[in-house]
Every structure is written in C-alpha cells, then in structure tokens.
DSSP file (Angstrom, degrees, kcal/mol; ACC not computed):
  #  RESIDUE AA STRUCTURE BP1 BP2  ACC     N-H-->O    O-->H-N    N-H-->O    O-->H-N    TCO  KAPPA ALPHA  PHI   PSI    X-CA   Y-CA   Z-CA
    1    1 A M              0   0    0      0, 0.0     2,-0.3     0, 0.0     0, 0.0   0.000 360.0 360.0 360.0 127.8  -21.1   20.7  -17.5
    2    2 A A        -     0   0    0      1,-0.0     2,-0.4     0, 0.0     0, 0.0  -0.605 360.0-143.1 -83.2 139.3  -19.6   19.0  -14.5
    3    3 A T        -     0   0    0     -2,-0.3     2,-0.4     1,-0.0    -1,-0.0  -0.836  17.5-119.5-102.8 141.6  -16.1   17.7  -14.7
    4    4 A A        -     0   0    0     -2,-0.4     2,-0.4     1,-0.0    -1,-0.0  -0.618  24.5-140.6 -78.2 130.9  -15.0   14.5  -13.1
    5    5 A T        -     0   0    0     -2,-0.4     2,-0.3     1,-0.0    -1,-0.0  -0.773  16.2-125.2 -93.2 137.0  -12.3   14.9  -10.5
    6    6 A K        -     0   0    0     -2,-0.4     3,-0.1     1,-0.1    -1,-0.0  -0.598  21.1-124.1 -80.4 138.0   -9.7   12.3  -10.3
    7    7 A K        -     0   0    0     -2,-0.3    -1,-0.1     1,-0.1    44,-0.0  -0.578  36.0 -99.5 -77.0 143.6   -9.1   10.6   -7.0
    8    8 A P        -     0   0    0      0, 0.0     2,-0.4     0, 0.0    -1,-0.1  -0.310  36.5-135.2 -61.4 148.4   -5.5   10.8   -5.7
    9    9 A R  E     -A   70   0A   0     61,-0.8    61,-3.1    -3,-0.1     2,-0.3  -0.831  19.0-162.7-107.0 145.6   -3.4    7.7   -6.3
   10   10 A Y  E     -A   69   0A   0     40,-0.4     2,-0.4    -2,-0.4    59,-0.2  -0.894   9.1-147.2-128.0 156.3   -1.2    6.2   -3.7
   11   11 A E  E     -A   68   0A   0     57,-3.0    57,-2.5    -2,-0.3     2,-0.6  -0.989  10.9-143.1-126.5 132.3    1.7    3.7   -3.7
   12   12 A V  E     -Ab  67  80A   0     67,-0.7    69,-0.9    -2,-0.4     2,-0.5  -0.839  15.5-162.6 -95.5 121.8    2.4    1.3   -0.9
   13   13 A N  E     -Ab  66  81A   0     53,-3.2    53,-2.5    -2,-0.6     2,-0.5  -0.922   5.7-167.5-108.2 126.1    6.2    0.8   -0.3
   14   14 A V  E     -Ab  65  82A   0     67,-1.7    69,-2.2    -2,-0.5     2,-1.1  -0.948  19.1-151.9-117.9 127.5    7.2   -2.3    1.6
   15   15 A K    >>  -     0   0    0     49,-3.1     3,-1.7    -2,-0.5     4,-1.4  -0.808  17.2-169.2 -91.8  95.0   10.6   -2.9    3.1
   16   16 A K  T 34 S+     0   0    0     -2,-1.1    -1,-0.2     1,-0.3    26,-0.1   0.741  80.7  62.0 -65.6 -22.1   10.4   -6.7    2.9
   17   17 A D  T 34 S+     0   0    0      1,-0.2    -1,-0.3    -3,-0.1    -2,-0.0   0.781 109.5  42.7 -69.2 -25.3   13.6   -7.2    5.0
   18   18 A W  T <4 S+     0   0    0     -3,-1.7     2,-0.3    46,-0.1    -2,-0.2   0.724  92.6  97.8 -90.5 -24.7   11.7   -5.4    7.9
   19   19 A C     <  -     0   0    0     -4,-1.4    -5,-0.0    45,-0.2    41,-0.0  -0.493  46.6-175.7 -71.8 126.3    8.4   -7.2    7.4
   20   20 A K        -     0   0    0     -2,-0.3    -1,-0.1    21,-0.0    21,-0.1   0.405  45.1-115.8-100.6   0.8    7.9  -10.1    9.8
   21   21 A G        +     0   0    0      1,-0.1    20,-0.1    21,-0.0    -2,-0.1   0.825  62.5 148.5  74.8  32.8    4.6  -11.1    8.3
   22   22 A C        -     0   0    0      1,-0.1    19,-0.1    20,-0.0    -1,-0.1   0.769  50.3-137.1 -72.1 -24.9    2.4  -10.5   11.3
   23   23 A G     >  +     0   0    0     17,-0.1     4,-2.0    12,-0.1     5,-0.1   0.504  65.1 126.1  83.3   4.2   -0.6   -9.5    9.2
   24   24 A I  H  > S+     0   0    0      1,-0.2     4,-1.8     2,-0.2     5,-0.1   0.925  75.1  49.7 -60.9 -44.3   -1.6   -6.5   11.3
   25   25 A C  H  > S+     0   0    0      1,-0.2     4,-0.9     2,-0.2    -1,-0.2   0.880 108.3  53.6 -62.6 -37.9   -1.6   -4.2    8.2
   26   26 A V  H >4 S+     0   0    0      1,-0.2     3,-0.5     2,-0.2    -1,-0.2   0.906 109.2  49.3 -62.1 -41.9   -3.7   -6.7    6.3
   27   27 A S  H 3< S+     0   0    0     -4,-2.0    -1,-0.2     1,-0.2    -2,-0.2   0.839 113.1  45.9 -66.5 -34.6   -6.3   -6.7    9.1
   28   28 A F  H 3< S+     0   0    0     -4,-1.8    -1,-0.2    -5,-0.1    -2,-0.2   0.505  82.1 107.7 -91.0  -4.2   -6.4   -2.9    9.3
   29   29 A C    X<  -     0   0    0     -4,-0.9     3,-0.9    -3,-0.5     5,-0.1  -0.645  53.0-162.9 -77.4 112.7   -6.7   -2.2    5.6
   30   30 A P  T 3  S+     0   0    0      0, 0.0    -1,-0.2     0, 0.0    -4,-0.0   0.739  88.7  47.5 -70.0 -21.6  -10.3   -1.0    5.0
   31   31 A K  T 3  S-     0   0    0     -3,-0.1    -2,-0.1    15,-0.0    18,-0.0   0.498 104.6-127.3 -96.2  -5.5  -10.1   -1.6    1.2
   32   32 A G    <   +     0   0    0     -3,-0.9    13,-0.1    -6,-0.1    -6,-0.1   0.824  63.6 137.1  66.3  32.4   -8.5   -5.1    1.5
   33   33 A I        +     0   0    0     12,-0.1    12,-2.8    11,-0.1    13,-1.2   0.707  48.8  78.7 -84.1 -18.4   -5.6   -4.3   -0.8
   34   34 A L  E     +C   44   0B   0     10,-0.3     2,-0.3    -8,-0.2    10,-0.2  -0.642  51.2 159.3 -95.9 148.6   -3.0   -6.0    1.3
   35   35 A A  E     -C   43   0B   0      8,-2.3     8,-2.4    -2,-0.3     2,-0.4  -0.944  39.0-105.4-151.9 169.2   -2.2   -9.7    1.5
   36   36 A L  E     -C   42   0B   0     -2,-0.3     6,-0.2     6,-0.2     2,-0.0  -0.868  33.2-142.7-102.5 137.3    0.7  -11.9    2.5
   37   37 A N    >   -     0   0    0      4,-3.1     3,-1.8    -2,-0.4    -1,-0.0  -0.134  39.6 -80.7 -86.2-172.6    2.7  -13.7   -0.2
   38   38 A E  T 3  S+     0   0    0      1,-0.3    -1,-0.1     2,-0.1    -2,-0.0   0.782 131.7  53.7 -61.5 -28.1    4.1  -17.2   -0.2
   39   39 A E  T 3  S-     0   0    0      2,-0.1    -1,-0.3     3,-0.0     3,-0.1   0.494 119.9-109.9 -84.0  -4.4    7.1  -16.0    1.9
   40   40 A G  S <  S+     0   0    0     -3,-1.8     2,-0.3     1,-0.3    -2,-0.1   0.667  76.9 130.8  82.5  17.6    4.7  -14.5    4.5
   41   41 A K        -     0   0    0    -21,-0.1    -4,-3.1   -20,-0.1    -1,-0.3  -0.768  60.6-106.4-103.9 150.0    5.6  -10.9    3.5
   42   42 A V  E     +C   36   0B   0     -2,-0.3     2,-0.3    -6,-0.2    -6,-0.2  -0.429  41.4 166.6 -75.5 146.6    3.0   -8.2    2.8
   43   43 A Y  E     -C   35   0B   0     -8,-2.4    -8,-2.3    -2,-0.1     2,-0.8  -0.966  41.3-105.5-149.7 162.3    2.3   -7.0   -0.7
   44   44 A A  E     +C   34   0B   0     -2,-0.3   -10,-0.3   -10,-0.2   -11,-0.1  -0.819  30.5 179.9 -93.5 108.8   -0.5   -4.9   -2.3
   45   45 A K  S    S+     0   0    0    -12,-2.8    -1,-0.2    -2,-0.8   -11,-0.2   0.782  85.7  23.0 -79.8 -26.7   -2.7   -7.2   -4.3
   46   46 A D  S >  S+     0   0    0    -13,-1.2     3,-1.9     1,-0.1     4,-0.3  -0.522  70.9 163.1-133.8  66.7   -5.0   -4.4   -5.5
   47   47 A P  G >   +     0   0    0      0, 0.0     3,-1.5     0, 0.0   -37,-0.3   0.758  69.3  68.4 -62.5 -25.3   -2.9   -1.2   -5.2
   48   48 A E  G 3  S+     0   0    0      1,-0.3   -38,-0.0   -39,-0.1   -37,-0.0   0.700  94.6  58.7 -67.8 -16.6   -5.2    0.8   -7.5
   49   49 A K  G <  S+     0   0    0     -3,-1.9    -1,-0.3   -40,-0.0     2,-0.1   0.562  77.4 118.2 -86.2  -9.2   -7.9    0.6   -4.7
   50   50 A C    <   -     0   0    0     -3,-1.5   -40,-0.4    -4,-0.3    -6,-0.0  -0.379  38.1-178.6 -63.9 130.4   -5.6    2.4   -2.2
   51   51 A R        -     0   0    0     -2,-0.1    -1,-0.1   -42,-0.1    -3,-0.0   0.259  48.3-108.1-114.0   7.7   -7.1    5.7   -1.0
   52   52 A G        +     0   0    0      1,-0.1    -2,-0.1    16,-0.1    15,-0.1   0.795  63.4 149.8  78.9  29.7   -4.3    6.6    1.4
   53   53 A C        -     0   0    0      1,-0.1    -1,-0.1     4,-0.0    -3,-0.0   0.824  48.1-140.5 -65.6 -29.4   -5.9    6.1    4.8
   54   54 A G     >  +     0   0    0      3,-0.0     4,-2.7     4,-0.0     5,-0.2   0.485  60.9 129.4  85.3   3.1   -2.5    5.3    6.2
   55   55 A N  H  > S+     0   0    0      1,-0.2     4,-2.8     2,-0.2     5,-0.2   0.897  72.4  53.6 -57.7 -41.0   -3.6    2.4    8.5
   56   56 A C  H  > S+     0   0    0      1,-0.2     4,-1.0     2,-0.2    -1,-0.2   0.914 113.1  43.0 -60.2 -43.0   -1.0    0.1    7.1
   57   57 A E  H  4 S+     0   0    0      2,-0.2    -1,-0.2     1,-0.2    -2,-0.2   0.893 116.6  47.0 -69.8 -41.6    1.8    2.6    7.9
   58   58 A I  H  < S+     0   0    0     -4,-2.7    -2,-0.2     1,-0.2    -1,-0.2   0.906 117.2  39.9 -68.5 -43.9    0.4    3.5   11.3
   59   59 A Y  H  < S+     0   0    0     -4,-2.8    -1,-0.2    -5,-0.2    -2,-0.2   0.536  81.9 111.5 -90.9  -6.9   -0.2    0.0   12.6
   60   60 A C    ><  -     0   0    0     -4,-1.0     3,-1.1    -5,-0.2     5,-0.1  -0.563  53.5-159.2 -68.9 115.6    2.9   -1.7   11.2
   61   61 A P  T 3  S+     0   0    0      0, 0.0    -1,-0.2     0, 0.0    -4,-0.0   0.663  89.6  48.0 -71.7 -14.2    4.9   -2.5   14.4
   62   62 A D  T 3  S-     0   0    0     -3,-0.0    -2,-0.1     0, 0.0    -3,-0.0   0.345 104.3-123.7-107.4   5.0    8.2   -2.8   12.3
   63   63 A F    <   +     0   0    0     -3,-1.1   -44,-0.1    -6,-0.1    -6,-0.1   0.839  67.0 138.4  55.7  35.3    7.8    0.4   10.3
   64   64 A A        +     0   0    0    -46,-0.1   -49,-3.1   -50,-0.1     2,-0.4   0.552  51.1  66.5 -87.2  -9.2    8.1   -1.8    7.2
   65   65 A I  E     +A   14   0A   0    -51,-0.2     2,-0.4    -9,-0.2   -51,-0.2  -0.939  53.8 176.5-120.7 134.7    5.4    0.1    5.2
   66   66 A S  E     -A   13   0A   0    -53,-2.5   -53,-3.2    -2,-0.4     2,-0.4  -0.979  17.5-145.4-130.7 150.1    5.3    3.6    3.9
   67   67 A L  E     -A   12   0A   0     -2,-0.4     2,-0.4   -55,-0.2   -55,-0.2  -0.940  15.6-173.4-117.8 132.8    2.6    5.2    1.8
   68   68 A G  E     -A   11   0A   0    -57,-2.5   -57,-3.0    -2,-0.4     2,-0.4  -0.961  21.2-127.9-128.5 145.8    3.2    7.8   -0.9
   69   69 A R  E     -A   10   0A   0     -2,-0.4     2,-0.4   -59,-0.2   -59,-0.3  -0.758  21.6-140.6 -91.2 134.9    0.9    9.9   -3.0
   70   70 A L  E     -A    9   0A   0    -61,-3.1   -61,-0.8    -2,-0.4     3,-0.1  -0.791   4.8-156.2 -95.0 134.9    1.4    9.8   -6.8
   71   71 A N  S    S+     0   0    0     -2,-0.4     2,-0.3     1,-0.2    -1,-0.1   0.825  77.9   0.1 -79.1 -32.5    1.1   13.0   -8.7
   72   72 A N  S >  S-     0   0    0      1,-0.0     3,-1.6   -64,-0.0     4,-0.3  -0.973  76.0-104.2-151.9 165.1    0.3   11.3  -12.0
   73   73 A E  G >  S+     0   0    0     -2,-0.3     3,-1.4     1,-0.3    -1,-0.0   0.738 111.5  69.0 -66.4 -24.0   -0.2    7.8  -13.3
   74   74 A S  G 3  S+     0   0    0      1,-0.3    -1,-0.3     3,-0.0    -4,-0.0   0.717  89.6  65.4 -69.0 -17.7    3.2    7.8  -15.1
   75   75 A E  G <  S+     0   0    0     -3,-1.6     2,-2.0     1,-0.2     3,-0.3   0.675  77.6  90.8 -74.8 -16.4    4.9    7.8  -11.7
   76   76 A R    <   +     0   0    0     -3,-1.4    -1,-0.2    -4,-0.3     3,-0.1  -0.523  42.5 147.9 -83.6  77.7    3.5    4.3  -10.9
   77   77 A Q  S    S+     0   0    0     -2,-2.0     2,-0.4     1,-0.3    -1,-0.2   0.900  73.3  22.3 -77.1 -41.8    6.4    2.3  -12.3
   78   78 A N  S    S-     0   0    0     -3,-0.3    -1,-0.3     1,-0.1     3,-0.2  -0.981  71.3-141.2-123.9 137.8    5.9   -0.5   -9.8
   79   79 A K  S    S+     0   0    0     -2,-0.4   -67,-0.7     1,-0.3     2,-0.4   0.871  96.7  17.0 -67.2 -34.8    2.7   -1.2   -8.1
   80   80 A V  E    S-b   12   0A   0    -69,-0.1     2,-0.8    -3,-0.1    -1,-0.3  -0.987  75.0-145.5-136.5 126.9    4.6   -2.0   -4.9
   81   81 A N  E     -b   13   0A   0    -69,-0.9   -67,-1.7    -2,-0.4     2,-0.6  -0.825  18.0-166.0 -92.1 110.3    8.2   -1.1   -4.4
   82   82 A A  E      b   14   0A   0     -2,-0.8   -67,-0.2   -69,-0.2    -2,-0.0  -0.851 360.0 360.0 -98.4 126.2    9.8   -3.9   -2.3
   83   83 A R              0   0    0    -69,-2.2   -68,-0.2    -2,-0.6    -1,-0.1   0.389 360.0 360.0-112.3 360.0   13.1   -2.9   -0.9
C-alpha cells in the first residue's frame, strides 16, 4: 500500500514597512499566491499554494520578504506575518 507524502508547507513573511509595492515579487511568483493590497503592499492571497521556490525573496529589491518552511500545520498561526 502506497502512502501519500505530504508536501512541505511554507510561510511568506512580509515586512510591510520595507515593502514599496513595486510588484516584482507578484510578477515572479509562479503559483500566483502574491498580490498587492489596498495600501499597495504585498500579501499572500493563497499561502497554502506556496511551494517554496523563493522567487519572492530573491527578487525583492527591498529585502521585505522572507520565506520559511513550516514543520507542521499547527505552526501556521498567521498565513502571512506582517511586521
């Protein structure tokens, strides 16, 4: 009997004070999980789809985004931690 392996879960952390709302991270996200809110700051609209490619973190010119791997689902207290 084959067992289903769980895909790793990731959390997108945004320092909204650092985000200037350029949208580069939104453009480079292959899963389309990122968007800009009413204030023009990035947020994860579908964080459960994140697979940890790191494009958002790599291409953010202001270092406003960090990506973390979650060990279990109970660690996901906030879908996006805005600082």
